[in-house]
Structure formats: structure tokens, C-alpha cells
N, C-alpha and C positions, 0 to 999 in steps of 0.2 A: 462923254467918251473923252478922255485924255488923250493929247496929241503921241503919245507913246503907244498906248494901245491902239490907235490906230495906224499908225505906223505901222505897228506888228501885226495884225489885220491883215493891212494891205501885202506886205511882205513875205509873211510867215505862211497865209491861210491862200493866195492867188497866187503867189509866182513859182515858187521852186519849193521842188520835195522836202517835205521834212525834215530829212536827214543830214541835206545840206546844210539847214541851217541850225540844227544842232551841234553841228561842227563848227560853224562860224560864232554859236554861243559859245562853245568850251572857247574857241579862240578869246575870245571877247574878254573870258574869264581868266586866261592863262599869261595873252600877253601882256597885260597891264599888272599883274601880281607877278611876274618876274620879272619885269622892267624896276617896278617897285625893290625889289629884291636886291636886284643888282646894286642899286643907287643906294641902298641901306647898307649894302655890305662893304663899298667903296667908303662910305660915311667913317663906317665904324671902324674899318681896317679887317671885317673878320668875316670870310667867306663863309664859314657854316651861320656865324649867327645872319649874313645875308640870304643865304639858302633856305632857312627855316622861315623867315620874315616874309620872304619872296612864296614859297608854298604856300605858308598862311593865307599873305594876300590872294594868293590865286585859287584858294579853296573858297574865300569870303566872297571872291568873286564871281566864281562859278555857281554856288549855290546862288547868290543875289541872281544872276542871269536864269538861274532855273527857276527862281520861283515870281519873277518877272515874265517867265515866258509862262508857267501855269496860270498866274494872273490872266494871260491874255487867251489862252484856250477855254479860262471857263467864261467870257465872253460868250465863248462861241459855243459851248456845253459845261452847261453847269456841273454835271459830273465828273468833270476830268479829275483826274488825280496823278499822282506820280506811279501807282501802279501801272496805268496804261502806256508809261514809256519804260515798262519792263523789254526786254529783248524777246518775249514772247509772251503770245496769249492762246488759252486754251479756252473750253468750252466742251460740255456734256447734254446731248439731249438725249432726252426719253421719247421715242416715236411711236404711234402706236399702228406700226406697220410692222408686216414680216421682214427679213434681213435683207433677202432680194430687193424689195422696196425700197428698203433705206437706203442702200449702196446707192439705187437709183438717185433719189432724191439728193443727197448729199454730191454725188457726181454732177449734177444738172446744177447747184447750187454754186459747188466751184468752175464751173464751165463759165457762171454768168461774171465773175469776176473780170476785173478788166486785163485782159493778154494772157488768162492765166493758160497755161499748156502742162497737161499730166506725164510724168515721167516713170509712174509706174501705176498701173492697175490690175488690181489682183481680184477680182469678185469673190471667189472661192475662200480666200481670206480675210475678205473685207477691207483691203487695206486702196487707200487714192491717193496718191504722193503727186504734186506738180509745183510750179513756180508761176509768180505772177512776172507781168509783164515791165515793172517798174513804172515810173513816173512818165511825162509826157519829155523832158530834158535827160532822164536819167538821173540815177545818185549819184551824185558829184563826190570829191573830195574822199573820205574813208566811208561814204555812202554806199548801200546794196543796189545792186540790178533790179531786186525784188523781194518777194515774201516767198520762205519755203513753206506748202501747205502739206499737214499730213490728214488725214482723217481714216478711223478704224470703225468699223462697223461689226458689232455681234446681237447675235439673235438672245432674246430676255425671255420669249416664251413665243408659241408659235404666232400670235398677232402682235409682239412687242419686239424692239430694235435700241440698243444704245449706241450713238453715235459720240463720238470723239473728235474734234475738230481742233489742229492747233497751227498757230500761225507764228512764224519768226522770221527774221531778218535770213537771206540767203548768203550773204557775204558782208559785217557790221564789223569795224574798228572799235567804232563809239557805239559801246550797246544801250542807247537811247531811243526810244521810241516815240513816244510822246501822242498816241493814237489811233496810229496805223494798222497794225495788228489787230487790237481791238476793232477798227473799223471793219474789218476783213471780218473776224467772228461775229459781227453784227449785221453783216449784208449777208452770209451765210443763214444765220439765221431767220432774218426775213424773209428770205426765199423761202426756204425750208417750210416756215409756216404759213407762207401763201399758197405752196404747193398742196400742202394740207388742208389749206380751208376750202383750196379749189375743189379737190377730191372730196372733200368732207361734203360739200355745195352739191358736187355732182351725185354721189350717192344719196343725198336726200332727194335730191328731186327724183332721183331712178326709183326709190321706195314709196315715193307719193305717187308718183305714177302707176308703180306696180299694185300699189293697197287700191287706188283708185280701177285699175282694171280688176282687181279681185271684185269689187264692191258692185261694178258694170257686171262682171260676170254673174255674180250672184242675184243680180237683182233680173238679167236677161234670164236666167234658169228657173228664179220663182215664176216670173210672169210665164214662162213657158208652161209651168209646175202646175199654173192655175188654169190653165186652159181645159176645163171640162168639157166636155161637149153638152152644149143645154140640151141637147133634141133626145139625147141617150137618160138626161136625167129628167127629163118631162115625160117621155117614154117611159119610163122605168116607174117613176110615184102614179103614172097612169094603169100600168098592167096592176101594181100594188093595190091600186084601189076600186079595181074589177075584181081582182081574185080573194080582198075580203067580203065578197059575198058568196062567193062559189068555192073557195076553198083557203081558210080563214090562217091554216096552219103554213101554206104556203106561201101566203102574203108574208106573215111575220119573219119568213124567213128571210126572203126577199127584203124587207126592211131593212133586215139583220145585216144581210151582207151589202145592202147600199151604206149602211151608216159604216160599215168596217171599208167599205172604199172611202167614201168622203173622209174618213178618218187619217187615213194614207196618202190621199190626195193632196189635201188642202196645203200651202206652205207652210213650211217651219218657220218659227222668228228665229231660232237657235241655232238656222245654219241650213244649207242644202243638200249637205251629205246623207246619204241612202245607205241600206247595204239590198244586197241579193235578195236575202229573207224577209226583206220588209217589201220589195218590190214584187217576190211570188207572192205575198202576201196579196198585196192589192190586187194583182193577176188573178189570184183563185175568187177574191170576192167580186172581181166583173165578170169572169166567167161565168161563176153561179147565175148571177144575175141575168146573165144573155142565155144559161140554159133555160132558167123560166119563162123567158120570152121568146126564145125557138123551140124549146121543146125538145121533141127525140132529134130533130135535125141537127145539133151541136153536142159533140162528145168533146172531152179535151184530156189529156193525160199531161201532170208534170214530175220529172224526174230528174230533181236535183240532190246532189249527194249534203247531209247535212253540213260538211264540213266546208261547204262553200258559202252558208247563208251568211257568213258573218263578214263577208268580205264585201270590201267596198265597192258600190255601184252606183251607176246615173242614175238618179230617179227619172221617171216617166217611159224612159226609153222602152222596157218591156211592156208597159201598157198599149204604147202607141202602133207596137209590132202586132201585137194579140188584135187590136182595133182594125188593123190591116187585113191579117189574114182573116177576118170573119166578113169583114168589109168587102175585098177583092175574090177571096176564096172561097167562102162556105156558104154565103149567103146568095150568090148569084147561080150556083149550079142547084141541081134538084136533086133530093134527097139528104141524106146525113153527110154530115162532113167532122174532120177531126183534129184539134188544133195540137200539137206535141211540141214540150217546152223539155230540153233534156241540155246537159253541158256535159263537156268535154275537156278535160286536162294534157295540154303538150309542154314538157317541160315546165316553164316558168309562167306560162299564158292560157289563162283559161278563155272558153270560148262559151257562149251560152247561145243554143240557138232555138228559134220559135219556127215553127213549121205548120203546114195544112196539107192538106191533100183533096183543095176544092177546085177551083178553075187558074187560078193563079193569075199574076199581072202579065199583059201584057208586054215584049220586048221593045216598045215604043214608049210605054208608059211608065215599066219600072223602073223605081226611084226616084223619078221626079216628080211626085205628090208633094204637098204641105207636109205630111205627115212624118216622111221618111228625111224630107230636109230638117223637119224639124228636131228628126236621133242626130241625126249629122253636126246639128250645132249643139246639141248638147254635148255629144261625146268630145266635141272640139272644146268647150268651153271649160270640160270637165277634165279630160285625158291629154290636150292637146295634142300632137303627132303620135302618143303611147296607148290610142286603140285603133282598132281596124271595125268597119262592118260593111259586109259583104251581101249581096242576094243572089240566089239561085233558083234556076229549075229543077224539081225533082225528077227520079229517073222513069217513074209513072205519072205523075201528076201531083198540081201544086209546086210551093214554091218554099224555101228556106230562108231564112235571113239569120246572120248569124255577126252576133258582137265577139270581139276578142279584144280584153284587156289583159297586161303584164300584173302579176300578184306581186305585191309590195310594191307597185308605185304609188307614190302619192299625188292624190289629185290634184288640177291647176287651180283649183277654184278655192 
């Protein structure tokens, strides 16, 4: 590096603000040029000739100093051009956010500039105007105290916006900049890009966590769905085996109900969604099996309108409630018992009731069993806080369990 370039780097880049040195550069060009012109005019005795030659010499010196300065600046930034010496620099950004978020991004980026203070904030009109604070020593001579910045934001679509940023001297008689306004635009652009990257990273992490939570919920639900009571399966097969000798027709019916029950009970590989109709089919198959085993001691009725069979419904919860009603209500009591399944609609909320006229659950143990805990867990996994589960004693005897879900609400899983 030559001594002149080293001197320019130290003086021009490390000491005083750019516009002070631009004024000096013009002075270096104009001073000798006018001096040469005055001397030539005296020698040739022509004021006009002296003035013309002086102006020509001044222009030559100014251009020479300008190009020397550009050469020095390019040692610091190879992309520097005279376009960067314009008194105004602007840039337009397409931002993948709505207008309100784009406005906040621009405001944050402008506030990050040294000494920036806003002079006008109009979020409704998408306008931000303000001034920077200038350099360490201020802008001397014909220089400016800072740059005027203007940002305008407009919506392109619901999730896309366009922002235009302008930077220009607040007051400058010598309208050369040599990079300061471009530096402002670059700083704003880098700040916006960093903020967008941070937002993207945060959204990506949140999406990954949500996907992991959905996968975990599906795995938990599949595990709960796979919890078929082994004793029920063994007892059913043993009963069917016994009936093959005494009543082959009933044995065949029982095996058919068991196949239907298993087909709807095993976990699905394509998801965990189910419908109320599928759950009623599973429960009906289960109750038919239990009727064969318990005989006349068990009766059941299902009264659910066909229009509700396509409603998305949590898998296995009806099965658990029916098992509970038989185990705690019908089986312990002498004589026959009836399981009733029906539904009611209130506004946009569907309630499914599973009742029995048996012994019922005591107040001390109501709702504390593993089966009912699984019901609550499944409802929470699938519906979040959008579902309700209640247990209440019937007026005469027995219990009724009620699940209430909002129609049209998407499942959480």
C-alpha cells in the first residue's frame, strides 16, 4: 500500500466524518485551480482566459482528488462506486410478514442506527421519518448534522409487505456522500434480515415442538387404544369354545362379534381419528359379547341419531365407560341391568351419555379409577380444553357418564 493510500485510510476513515473530508477534497481541487487561473490571467493579460483556464484546472484537480479518494475507499470496500457518493440512497424490500409486523421491523432497524430519533410515526399510513445523530465531531464546514431517513410500508397481500427506505443528508451544500447513506441502508437491511431469521428460527422450533407433541399424543393415544383387557379376550374365547359344543350358532355369533370388536379396537396405522359411528359399532359388538356371557342379566339400548355418526370422536372412551358401567353397576347387583347410550344436542355442543341402572360407583371412588383416568387423558390429548367429562348419580339408581364436545372443533391430535 502506498504512503498516500495509507494516509488517506488514516485520515479519511479513522478521524473525521466523511463530509468534512469531502469539503477539504473540493478545497484542494479548487484552491490550486483558481490560483493557476489567476496566474495565467495575469501573464496573458486576459481575465477571461485566466478564468477559463482556472476553472478547467479546478475541474481537473477536483476530478483527480475524487478518483484518488474513490481508489482509497475501494481498498476498504471493493464494491464502492461513485453512485454511493450520491446525496440520496434508497432500497426496497419485500418482507414475508403482514404490514403491521413489517412496520415494527423497520422501526426497530431504524432505532438501531446511531443517534436515530423519530420525527414522525404513522403506523396507519405506514410512515416512519427521523434523523440520525451525526458523527463523533459533528459534520463540519458545509457538512450535515446527520441523515434524514424515511421508511414507507405498504401491504402487498395478507402475509407479504413492501418497505421502501430512503437515506439522505439533512443539510448538505456539497452534495457528495461517498458511502454514508449506503451504510445506513446496509445496516437497516442487515438488521431486518437478522430479525426475520430469528423469527423464522423461532417459528421453525415451535413447529418442530408442535409436531413432536402431536406425534407424542398420537403415540400415547395408540398405546391407550391398544389396552384391550386380556381377561376379557380369554374369557370370550373360552365361552365361545364352550358354546361350540352346546350351541354352535351362538358360538359363531359370538366369534363374529369378537372379530368386529377387534377390527375396530386395534390401533390404526394411518392415524388415530375415529367417528362416533365407529365407536358405537365397537361398543355394540362388545355389548353383544357380554350379553352372551351374562345372558338375561344384561340388556342395552343405543339411541343416537344417524346424523351424529359421522362426528369425529375420541377412540375407546365409550368402550371404557361401558366397561365401567358393567363392572361397577350391572355385575355387582342381583338381577338384570340395562346400559343406555344416547345423545343430546345443545346449540353447537354434542353430549353423549352412558348410563346404567345398577349399583353405581360410591362417592369415595367416583372418577378415581384407571379407566376413567384414561378417558380424561384421551379427551385432553384429542380435544385439549374443548371437551367436558362428568359423572353423576341417577335419580333412582345407577350412574350416568357424559362426554360433551363442540361440533366442528378440530381435534388437537
